[in-house]
C-alpha positions, -999 to +999 in steps of 0.1 A: +721+638-067+724+658-036+691+674-017+697+713-014+683+711+024+685+753+022+655+758+011+635+735+031+655+757+065+645+791+051+608+779+049+614+768+087+631+799+095+603+820+082+572+798+097+591+793+134+623+813+134+624+846+164+651+871+167+674+860+193+706+879+199+738+859+199+770+881+204+759+912+202+741+908+170+704+903+162+699+869+141+666+849+131+670+814+148+647+784+158+644+782+195+637+747+211+639+736+248+635+700+246+622+678+277+651+664+299+650+638+318+674+614+342+670+588+363+695+576+387+684+542+383+695+541+346+724+532+334+732+562+315+724+597+319+707+612+289+696+652+288+695+675+262+689+712+270+680+746+249+694+753+216+686+772+187+692+766+152+701+791+122+725+797+093+759+792+099+765+829+077+742+847+100+764+840+132+787+865+142+822+858+134+840+840+166+806+824+182+819+792+204+815+782+235+809+811+263+788+829+234+765+848+253+728+842+237+695+859+247+663+844+239+628+854+249+650+878+277+664+852+291+706+850+290+725+820+285+757+808+270+773+786+241+777+751+253+779+736+222+783+742+188+772+719+156+780+730+117+761+702+099+786+718+071+755+726+049+751+760+059+726+755+094+745+756+130+730+742+163+745+761+193+732+740+223+727+768+253+733+767+292+715+797+314+740+824+322 
């Protein structure tokens, strides 16, 4: 039997979600700005940048690469979009 993760995500949004603006629309999302480190001495370079996670249904139509996002007064654009197929989307951001 598949696990319904929507209830768990709703609880996470209630606890950690904040109002952000995506493409001019205000939505509730979880903002994460993980540490990113890259070393010229490593064989591969790994990094991650700021991102938001939200309900896919909350995103305005056409949200994709280049869409403007404002979080905590800072401006970003979408540089990546990952839909999980279960109703949640993660948008990777870069400073505008």
